[in-house]
C-alpha positions as CSV (number, residue, x, y, z in Angstrom):
1,M,-38.6,51.3,-6.0
2,P,-35.7,51.0,-3.5
3,L,-33.3,54.0,-3.5
4,K,-30.1,53.7,-5.6
5,L,-27.3,53.6,-3.1
6,M,-23.9,55.4,-3.8
7,Y,-20.8,54.9,-1.8
8,I,-17.4,56.7,-2.1
9,T,-14.3,54.5,-1.9
10,N,-11.2,53.9,-3.9
11,D,-10.4,50.7,-1.9
12,L,-11.1,47.7,-4.2
13,A,-11.9,45.3,-1.3
14,V,-14.3,47.8,0.2
15,A,-15.9,48.4,-3.2
16,Q,-16.5,44.7,-3.7
17,I,-17.9,44.4,-0.1
18,A,-20.3,47.3,-0.8
19,E,-21.3,45.8,-4.2
20,K,-22.0,42.4,-2.5
21,A,-24.1,44.2,0.1
22,G,-26.3,45.7,-2.6
23,V,-24.8,49.2,-3.2
24,D,-25.7,50.3,-6.7
25,R,-22.8,52.6,-7.4
26,I,-19.1,52.8,-6.5
27,W,-18.1,56.4,-6.5
28,I,-14.5,57.6,-7.4
29,D,-14.1,61.2,-6.3
30,L,-11.6,63.3,-8.3
31,E,-12.9,66.7,-7.2
32,I,-10.1,68.8,-5.6
33,L,-10.4,72.2,-7.2
34,G,-11.7,74.7,-4.6
35,K,-13.0,72.0,-2.2
36,E,-10.5,72.7,0.6
37,E,-11.4,76.4,0.6
38,R,-15.1,75.9,0.6
39,Q,-15.2,73.3,3.3
40,K,-12.4,74.6,5.5
41,G,-12.9,73.6,9.1
42,L,-15.8,71.2,8.4
43,N,-15.7,67.5,9.1
44,T,-16.4,66.5,5.5
45,V,-14.9,63.7,3.3
46,K,-12.1,65.1,1.1
47,S,-11.0,62.2,-1.1
48,H,-7.6,61.6,-2.7
49,H,-8.6,59.4,-5.6
50,S,-7.0,59.1,-9.0
51,V,-7.8,57.9,-12.5
52,E,-5.8,54.8,-11.7
53,D,-8.5,53.9,-9.1
54,I,-11.1,53.8,-11.9
55,K,-8.9,51.4,-13.9
56,K,-8.3,49.3,-10.8
57,I,-12.0,49.0,-9.6
58,A,-14.2,49.3,-12.7
59,P,-13.2,45.9,-14.4
60,K,-13.9,44.1,-11.1
61,L,-17.5,45.4,-10.6
62,T,-20.2,43.0,-11.8
63,S,-23.4,44.6,-10.7
64,S,-22.5,48.1,-9.4
65,E,-21.9,51.0,-11.7
66,M,-18.7,53.0,-11.7
67,M,-19.5,56.6,-11.0
68,V,-16.8,59.4,-11.1
69,R,-17.1,62.9,-9.9
70,V,-14.7,65.1,-11.9
71,N,-13.6,68.7,-11.1
72,P,-15.8,71.8,-11.6
73,W,-15.7,72.9,-15.2
74,N,-12.3,74.4,-16.1
75,D,-9.8,74.6,-19.0
76,N,-8.7,71.0,-18.4
77,S,-12.2,69.5,-18.2
78,E,-12.3,68.0,-21.7
79,A,-9.0,66.2,-21.2
80,E,-10.1,65.0,-17.7
81,L,-13.4,63.7,-19.1
82,N,-11.6,61.8,-21.9
83,Q,-9.3,60.2,-19.3
84,V,-12.1,59.0,-16.9
85,I,-14.3,57.7,-19.6
86,T,-11.5,55.8,-21.2
87,A,-10.6,54.5,-17.8
88,G,-14.0,53.0,-17.3
89,A,-16.4,55.6,-15.9
90,Q,-20.1,54.6,-16.6
91,I,-21.5,57.8,-15.0
92,V,-19.6,61.2,-14.8
93,M,-20.8,63.8,-12.3
94,L,-20.2,67.6,-12.7
95,P,-19.9,69.5,-9.4
96,M,-20.2,73.2,-8.5
97,W,-21.7,74.4,-11.8
98,K,-23.0,77.9,-11.8
99,N,-24.4,78.6,-15.2
100,V,-26.0,77.0,-18.3
101,T,-22.7,77.4,-20.4
102,E,-20.8,75.1,-18.0
103,V,-23.4,72.4,-18.1
104,E,-23.7,72.7,-22.0
105,S,-19.9,72.4,-22.3
106,F,-19.9,69.4,-20.0
107,L,-22.7,67.6,-21.9
108,Q,-21.0,68.3,-25.2
109,A,-17.7,67.0,-24.0
110,V,-19.2,63.8,-22.7
111,S,-21.2,63.5,-26.0
112,G,-23.2,60.4,-25.0
113,R,-20.2,58.3,-24.2
114,C,-21.5,57.5,-20.7
115,K,-24.3,58.7,-18.4
116,T,-24.2,62.3,-17.1
117,S,-25.1,63.5,-13.6
118,L,-25.3,67.1,-12.5
119,L,-24.5,67.9,-8.9
120,L,-26.6,70.9,-8.0
121,E,-24.8,72.6,-5.1
122,T,-24.7,76.3,-5.7
123,K,-27.3,79.1,-5.3
124,E,-26.4,80.1,-8.8
125,A,-27.3,76.7,-10.1
126,V,-30.7,77.0,-8.3
127,M,-31.2,80.4,-10.1
128,C,-30.6,78.9,-13.6
129,I,-32.2,75.4,-13.1
130,D,-35.1,76.1,-15.4
131,K,-32.8,76.8,-18.3
132,V,-30.5,73.9,-17.5
133,L,-33.5,71.5,-17.4
134,A,-34.3,72.5,-21.0
135,L,-31.0,71.0,-22.2
136,N,-30.7,67.5,-23.7
137,G,-28.3,64.9,-22.5
138,I,-28.8,65.1,-18.7
139,D,-29.3,61.6,-17.3
140,E,-29.8,62.6,-13.7
141,I,-29.4,65.3,-11.1
142,H,-28.3,65.1,-7.5
143,I,-28.9,68.0,-5.0
144,G,-25.8,68.3,-2.9
145,L,-26.9,69.6,0.5
146,N,-23.5,70.2,2.0
147,D,-22.1,72.8,-0.5
148,L,-25.5,74.2,-1.2
149,H,-26.2,75.1,2.4
150,L,-22.7,76.7,2.5
151,S,-23.6,78.6,-0.7
152,Y,-26.6,80.1,1.1
153,G,-24.7,80.8,4.4
154,M,-26.8,78.4,6.4
155,D,-25.8,76.7,9.6
156,F,-27.0,73.1,8.9
157,M,-27.4,71.4,5.6
158,F,-30.8,69.9,6.4
159,E,-32.2,73.5,6.7
160,L,-32.7,73.0,2.9
161,L,-35.3,70.3,3.6
162,A,-37.0,72.3,6.3
163,D,-37.3,75.5,4.3
164,G,-38.8,73.9,1.2
165,T,-35.7,74.5,-1.1
166,V,-35.2,70.8,-1.8
167,E,-39.0,70.2,-2.4
168,K,-39.2,73.1,-4.9
169,L,-36.1,71.7,-6.8
170,C,-37.5,68.2,-6.8
171,K,-40.8,69.3,-8.2
172,K,-39.1,71.2,-11.1
173,I,-36.9,68.2,-11.9
174,A,-39.7,65.7,-11.6
175,A,-41.7,67.7,-14.2
176,T,-39.0,66.9,-16.8
177,G,-38.8,63.2,-16.1
178,I,-35.1,63.3,-15.2
179,P,-34.3,61.1,-12.2
180,Y,-33.0,62.8,-9.1
181,G,-31.8,62.4,-5.5
182,F,-30.4,64.5,-2.7
183,G,-27.9,64.4,0.1
184,G,-26.6,61.5,2.1
185,I,-27.7,59.3,4.9
186,A,-26.2,57.6,8.0
187,K,-27.4,54.1,9.0
188,I,-31.1,53.7,10.0
189,G,-31.6,54.9,13.6
190,E,-28.6,57.2,13.6
191,G,-27.6,60.7,12.5
192,I,-28.0,64.2,13.9
193,L,-31.2,64.2,11.9
194,P,-32.2,60.5,12.0
195,A,-31.7,58.7,8.8
196,D,-35.3,57.3,9.1
197,Y,-36.7,60.8,8.7
198,I,-34.5,61.6,5.7
199,V,-35.3,58.3,3.9
200,T,-39.0,58.9,4.4
201,E,-38.6,62.4,2.9
202,H,-36.9,60.9,-0.1
203,Y,-40.0,58.8,-0.8
204,R,-42.3,61.8,-0.3
205,L,-40.3,63.9,-2.7
206,G,-39.9,61.1,-5.4
207,S,-36.2,60.9,-5.0
208,T,-34.6,57.7,-6.3
209,R,-31.0,57.9,-5.2
210,V,-28.9,58.8,-2.1
211,I,-25.3,58.8,-1.0
212,L,-24.3,56.5,1.9
213,S,-22.4,58.8,4.2
214,R,-19.1,58.0,5.9
215,S,-20.9,57.0,9.1
216,F,-23.0,54.4,7.3
217,C,-20.0,52.2,7.6
218,N,-16.9,54.0,8.7
219,V,-14.1,52.0,7.1
220,E,-11.5,54.4,8.6
221,E,-12.3,53.0,12.0
222,I,-12.4,49.3,11.0
223,S,-9.4,47.4,9.6
224,D,-10.9,44.0,9.4
225,N,-12.6,43.4,6.1
226,A,-14.8,40.6,7.6
227,E,-16.1,43.1,10.1
228,I,-16.7,45.7,7.3
229,E,-18.6,43.1,5.3
230,K,-20.7,42.2,8.3
231,L,-21.6,45.9,9.0
232,F,-22.3,46.8,5.4
233,S,-24.6,43.8,4.9
234,L,-26.4,44.6,8.2
235,N,-26.9,48.3,7.5
236,V,-28.1,47.8,3.9
237,R,-30.5,45.2,5.0
238,K,-31.9,47.4,7.8
239,L,-32.3,50.3,5.2
240,R,-34.1,48.0,2.7
241,E,-36.4,46.7,5.5
242,F,-37.2,50.2,6.5
243,E,-37.9,51.3,2.9
244,A,-40.2,48.3,2.3
245,N,-43.0,50.0,4.4
246,L,-42.7,53.6,3.0
247,D,-44.8,53.0,-0.1
248,K,-47.7,52.4,2.3
249,L,-47.5,55.7,4.1
250,T,-50.4,58.2,3.7
251,P,-50.0,61.8,2.7
252,I,-50.7,62.7,6.4
253,E,-48.0,60.4,7.6
254,F,-45.5,61.9,5.2
255,Q,-46.4,65.4,6.4
256,D,-46.0,64.3,10.0
257,N,-42.5,63.1,9.1
258,L,-41.7,66.5,7.5
259,K,-42.9,68.2,10.7
260,K,-40.4,66.0,12.7
261,I,-37.7,67.1,10.3
262,C,-38.5,70.7,10.8
263,E,-38.5,70.4,14.6
264,C,-35.2,68.5,14.6
265,V,-33.6,71.0,12.2
266,K,-34.7,73.9,14.4
267,L,-33.2,72.3,17.5
268,V,-29.9,71.7,15.8
269,V,-29.7,75.3,14.3
270,D,-30.7,76.9,17.6
271,K,-28.0,74.9,19.4
272,K,-25.4,75.9,16.8
273,R,-26.2,79.6,17.0
274,N,-26.3,79.6,20.8
275,N,-22.8,78.1,20.8
276,Q,-21.3,80.6,18.4
């Protein structure tokens, strides 16, 4: 099964280009609470999306789903969820949850009106994952490597692949039958940790979804929509062609790939620490 691809944009033209290229989900990102403080100084995507973007894009999608990340659970969450579901969200994602009560409140507020996705990105979430997995109403879980590695005080988000954290979480989630994914990928052949290695690890761990990172097709650097469409189509095709051979890999080949990941992660971490 090819990975479900998710792409963050509030640009209607780009959303339609991504959909045409085969992206499964267009992602509107409403999360702002606490994000600037957590990711201060990091070159991460900080979106400025609105509920109006959902209303603008959702009716125009024909094959892609409309996914919306709301704010971490707070006093205004029920009102926010009502707004985004009314606006056309088909999947709502809860970020930065730290306990079972927050997840329960989120699931109750959604109350089956659309699909639910939990973004697991805190060490507190890891600690209570067993209790969370016992709840009803979770449609999927995504392991967010960026904030999770910050939560653990790590130097590089892919340390979570090398140290077995992601594998342990995937095994726990897999045992419940809930679909899951983790992290994001650049285009095939690129990335500090090559996207090829990461995609192969998705298949080894039974992951079924991934975020396409900004570098997959950096629309901030390209103003011509025809060029964006050409790049998107090319990069999705290369990814799908690469995926086509992964089902044939042997357990030994998957382990060899994990070894490459661990070696690459060590190089990146050592370099970062030496430069501090």
